[in-house]
N, C-alpha and C positions, 0 to 999 in steps of 0.2 A: 503495499501499501505506500503511495505516494502523500506527502503532506507540503500545505503551502502555509506561509506565514505572511501576515500583511499586520502593519504599522499604522494605524489612523490619528493624525495629528491635526488636533484644531486649537483655536484659542481657550477653549474651555478645557479641555482634556487630552489626555493620548491614552487610546486603546490598543491594545495587541492581542490579535486572535489566530490560532493553528485550524486550517480546515484540512479534512480529507479530501480524497481524490474525486468523491461525491457531493463536495460541497458542504459537507455537514460540519458544524463549529464542534471542533475536539477540544480545545481551550481558549479562556478569555480571560484577560487582566485590563484593570483600568489604572491604578495606583502605581504611581513610577518607581515603589521598590519593589512591587508585584513585577514588575515587567522584566525586571533584572531576575529575578528569582523562576520566574515563570518558563525560560529556556534551559533553564540550568536542571530543574525539575521536569522538563517534560521527557527528557530521556530519546527522542526522537530525532532523527535527520533531516533537516528541510531541505527541500528541490530548490525552493525558491523563496525568498522573504522581500516582501514590496513595500512600499510606502505611500499613504496617501496622506497627500496635504491641500485642504480645501478641494477645488476641482480637479485637481492635477494628481496621479499615479507615476511611480517611479518603479520601476520591475528591469529586470536584466534582459536587453533586447541587442541581437546580433545588429551589428553597426558597419559600417565600410569607412577605413580610412582612405580616402580619394587620395594623397599622396602616395601614400605607400602599396596604394591597392590590394590592401588586404582586409579579413575580418578581424573585430574583436567582439567582446563583450562589455557592455556599456549601461549604466543605468540612467536613460533617458525618459524626459516627461510626455506625457501623453493624457488625454482628457480620462478622467476617472469614468468606471462605469455608472456611477452614480449620476456624473455629471452628462455622459453621452443618452444617457434616459430624461433629463429632463431638457435635454436640446432637441431630442424627438419627439417630445410630448410638444414643447413650444411650437415646433416644426406642424405637427399635424393639427394646433388650436389655431394658426393662420391658415391652415388650409391651401398652401400652397401648391400652384399646378403648372 
């Protein structure tokens, strides 16, 4: 079974969550001290650790170095799933065709 971890950062609080490959929440913590103990106590190996802040999500992606013409893994920003859903709903409400 594969596990995925995400860190959700906002002005009010920071939360960390581990989900399994079926999308079920396995563990969750919200206090800063608990975040450190959270991974130590899990005993699970994470395939990815992602970061969400406001409407952006950062996760490992394969990107190309144009100068060296090579590929490498980097944490690049993209719209978070929550922000994408909000954008789709706003577009539908405006009824663009």
